[in-house]
Every structure is written in structure tokens, then in C-alpha cells.
C-alpha positions in Angstrom: 3.9 -17.7 8.7 5.8 -15.4 6.3 4.9 -11.7 7.1 6.1 -8.4 5.8 5.5 -4.2 6.4 5.6 -1.7 4.2 6.5 1.7 5.8 5.4 5.1 4.9 8.7 5.8 3.6 9.7 4.5 0.6 12.7 2.5 0.5 13.3 1.0 -3.2 15.2 4.2 -4.4 17.2 3.9 -1.7 18.4 0.4 -1.8 22.0 1.1 -3.1 24.6 0.2 -0.6 21.8 0.5 2.2 21.7 -3.0 3.9 25.8 -3.1 4.2 25.8 0.6 5.7 22.9 -0.6 8.0 24.6 -3.6 9.2 28.1 -1.5 9.7 26.9 1.6 11.5 24.6 3.1 13.8 22.3 4.9 11.6 18.7 6.7 12.6 16.5 4.1 10.6 14.2 1.5 12.0 14.9 -2.1 11.4 11.5 -2.2 9.0 13.4 -0.3 6.3 16.3 -2.6 6.4 14.0 -5.6 6.6 11.8 -4.5 3.5 15.0 -4.2 1.5 16.4 -7.5 2.5 12.7 -9.2 1.3 13.0 -7.2 -2.1 16.2 -8.8 -2.7 15.1 -12.2 -2.3 15.2 -14.4 -5.4 12.5 -16.1 -7.1 10.9 -18.9 -5.9 11.9 -22.1 -8.1 9.1 -24.1 -10.0 6.2 -22.4 -12.0 4.0 -19.2 -11.3 0.9 -20.1 -10.2 -2.1 -18.7 -12.1 -3.3 -16.2 -9.4 0.0 -14.6 -8.8 0.6 -14.6 -12.8 -2.5 -13.0 -13.0 -1.6 -10.0 -10.4 1.9 -9.8 -11.8 0.7 -9.3 -15.4 -1.7 -6.8 -14.3 1.0 -4.8 -12.1 3.2 -4.8 -15.3 0.6 -3.5 -17.6 0.0 -0.7 -14.8 3.7 0.1 -14.7 4.3 -0.6 -18.4 7.2 -2.8 -17.5 8.7 -5.1 -15.0 11.3 -4.8 -12.3 14.7 -5.8 -12.4 17.8 -5.2 -9.9 21.5 -4.6 -11.0 24.2 -3.9 -8.0 21.7 -3.5 -5.3 19.7 -1.0 -7.6 15.9 -1.2 -9.2 15.3 0.0 -12.5 12.0 -0.5 -14.4 12.5 -2.3 -17.6 10.4 -1.1 -20.0 9.4 -0.5 -24.0 11.3 3.0 -23.1 14.4 1.1 -21.7 15.8 0.8 -18.4 14.7 3.7 -16.1 16.2 4.0 -12.4 13.8 4.0 -9.8 15.2 7.6 -8.7 13.5 8.6 -11.9 10.0 7.0 -11.0 7.1 8.5 -9.6 6.9 7.1 -6.1 3.3 5.4 -6.6 5.3 3.6 -9.6 7.4 2.6 -7.2 4.9 1.4 -4.7 3.5 -1.0 -7.4 6.8 -2.0 -8.4 7.5 -3.0 -4.7 4.1 -5.1 -4.8 5.3 -6.9 -7.9 8.8 -8.0 -6.4 7.0 -9.4 -3.4 4.2 -11.4 -5.3 7.2 -12.4 -7.9 9.5 -13.8 -5.3 6.8 -15.5 -3.1 7.0 -13.2 0.0 3.3 -12.7 -0.6 1.5 -16.2 -0.9 -1.4 -17.8 0.8 -1.1 -18.0 4.6 1.2 -14.9 4.4 0.6 -11.3 6.3 0.8 -8.0 4.9 1.0 -4.8 6.8 1.1 -1.5 4.9 1.0 2.0 6.2 -0.7 4.6 4.9 -0.3 3.1 1.1 -1.6 6.4 -0.3 1.4 8.6 0.6 2.5 10.3 -2.5 0.4 8.0 -4.7 -1.1 9.5 -7.6 -5.0 9.2 -7.1 -5.3 7.6 -10.5 -3.3 4.9 -9.0 -5.6 4.4 -5.7 -7.8 2.1 -7.7 -5.3 -0.3 -8.9 -3.7 -0.5 -5.5 -7.0 -1.3 -4.0 -7.7 -3.9 -6.8 -4.3 -5.6 -5.9 -4.6 -5.8 -2.4 -8.4 -7.4 -2.7 -6.9 -9.9 -5.1 -4.4 -10.7 -2.7 -7.0 -11.2 -0.1 -8.5 -13.3 -1.9 -5.3 -15.3 -2.7 -5.2 -16.2 1.1 -2.9 -13.4 1.8 -3.8 -11.6 5.3 -3.8 -7.8 4.6 -3.8 -4.9 7.3 -3.8 -1.4 5.9 -4.0 2.1 8.1 -4.7 5.0 6.4 -6.0 8.5 7.1 -7.9 8.9 3.5 -11.0 9.1 2.7 -10.9 7.9 -1.1 -8.7 4.6 -0.3 -11.3 3.5 2.4 -13.7 4.2 -0.3 -12.0 2.3 -3.0 -12.1 -0.6 -0.5 -15.9 0.0 0.0 -16.9 0.1 -3.6 -14.5 -2.9 -5.0 -15.1 -5.3 -2.1 -17.5 -8.2 -2.7 -20.0 -10.0 -0.6 -17.7 -13.0 -0.4 -14.7 -10.9 0.5 -13.5 -11.1 4.1 -13.0 -7.7 5.3 -13.2 -5.3 8.2 -13.1 -1.9 9.1 -11.6 -0.7 12.3 -11.8 2.6 13.9 -9.2 3.2 16.6 -10.0 5.7 19.3 -9.5 7.0 22.9 -12.5 6.8 25.5 -13.3 8.9 28.4 -10.4 7.4 30.3 -7.8 7.9 27.2 -7.7 4.1 26.8 -7.1 3.3 23.4 -10.5 1.3 21.9 -11.7 -0.3 18.7 -14.2 -0.7 16.9 -15.1 -2.8 14.0 -17.6 -2.9 10.7 -18.2 -5.0 8.0 -19.4 -2.0 6.3 -17.7 1.0 6.0 -20.8 3.1 6.3 -21.3 1.9 9.9 -18.1 2.7 11.0 -18.1 4.8 14.3 -16.6 6.9 15.4 -15.5 8.0 11.8 -13.0 11.1 12.1 -12.6 11.2 8.5 -16.3 11.6 7.2 -16.6 13.6 10.3 -13.6 16.0 9.1 -14.8 15.9 5.4 -18.6 16.6 6.5 -17.2 19.6 8.5 -15.3 20.8 5.1 -18.4 20.6 3.1 -20.7 22.8 5.6 -17.8 25.5 5.4 -17.8 25.6 1.8 -21.7 25.6 1.5 -21.4 28.6 4.2 -18.9 30.3 1.9 -21.1 29.9 -1.2 -24.0 31.1 0.8 -22.2 34.3 2.0 -21.0 34.9 -1.7 -24.5 34.6 -3.0 -25.8 36.9 -0.1 -23.4 40.0 -0.8 
């Protein structure tokens, strides 16, 4: 079974020379950072691209306004404006670019596993809907997807976009009275308990209301 872990820290802009440095020197980077770069540099699969993958690749290319190429261990977005180095791109576009590469080179196929740690990090809110749409489509293709997040908007995007036939669960990790880690799983986001994200948003809304009421009373 093929599996890939996407860490919080983006590595696409740091790819040039990283693999050789990691293999020859002791540097303070976990193995997952070298692993995601190795997977990004895999060659394309032989044969035609199946319909589902082509649909996703086309969608990503429209969202990025281009496709990803690599030269001398450096990634570029090839668009009508030319070839743009990944160092010049917003991190959200680099995230879409990484997904495009992993789908295009066959890392993410039916039966594979994707683990993504906080995909919302440094992501333009306008792209959140796109990222969730792609992850749900990967699930429909047979990819098992695990996502960790502390972001309400990302969770709500999943809640709004998931269809009844989709196989999805929302998990809450928490500590019980003995400080042991427990997990609670629900098919519907609104049923998720305990939910520290919703509780924090509720507290924030209460503070805002009290502030507004105080201003009105002055």
C-alpha cells in the first residue's frame, strides 16, 4: 500500500539540493521532509492517465493557472506568464502544486493513503474550498485521507461538501480525567463532542456581543 505524509512545513521551495544534503549530513530535519521531496521527484507513470486522475489534474491546473515542471531539482509553475519559481509563489499555490505532482506521478491512486497535517497553514482562505474539494474527490477515487486541523473553516468546508455516499468521519482527540488520550468519532460534524474549536468560537462570539452591548450602554 502506497502512503504519503505531507508535513506542515512546505518543502517545495526548499527542494534544490536538499536530498543530497540530507543524505550526507546530520541536519535538524525529520525524515518526513526528505520523504515528501523524494515522492515529488518520482517520474510519471507509464501509460495513459485514467479519467478520474485527469479530471483532478485539469481542475488543479485551472486553479493554479498552470502546471508544475521541475528542472535541476527546482520546481516551477509553467503558466501563460512563463515559468515561475516556486520560491515566488504563494504557499497555497505550492500546496496545490504538490497535490498535482502526487496525483500526476501516481503516488495518490486507489488504495493509497494520504496523511496531511494542517493543510490550512498559510493557505489563502479562498483556496480552502478548492483543497477540500480535491481531498473529497481523492476519497471518492479510493484514496484513504487523514487530515488534522485546528481550523473551523476547513472543517465546515468538509461538512458542506461531503455527500451522503461519501465515507467520512470527524474525530476529536482529548484527554480524560486520568489524562489518557481518548478519541470520539462522528459521521456528522455538528455531533462532534468534545469540540474545542466550536467552544472557542462560541466564547469569542460571546465576548464580541458583550463588547457591543457595553458600547451601546455608554
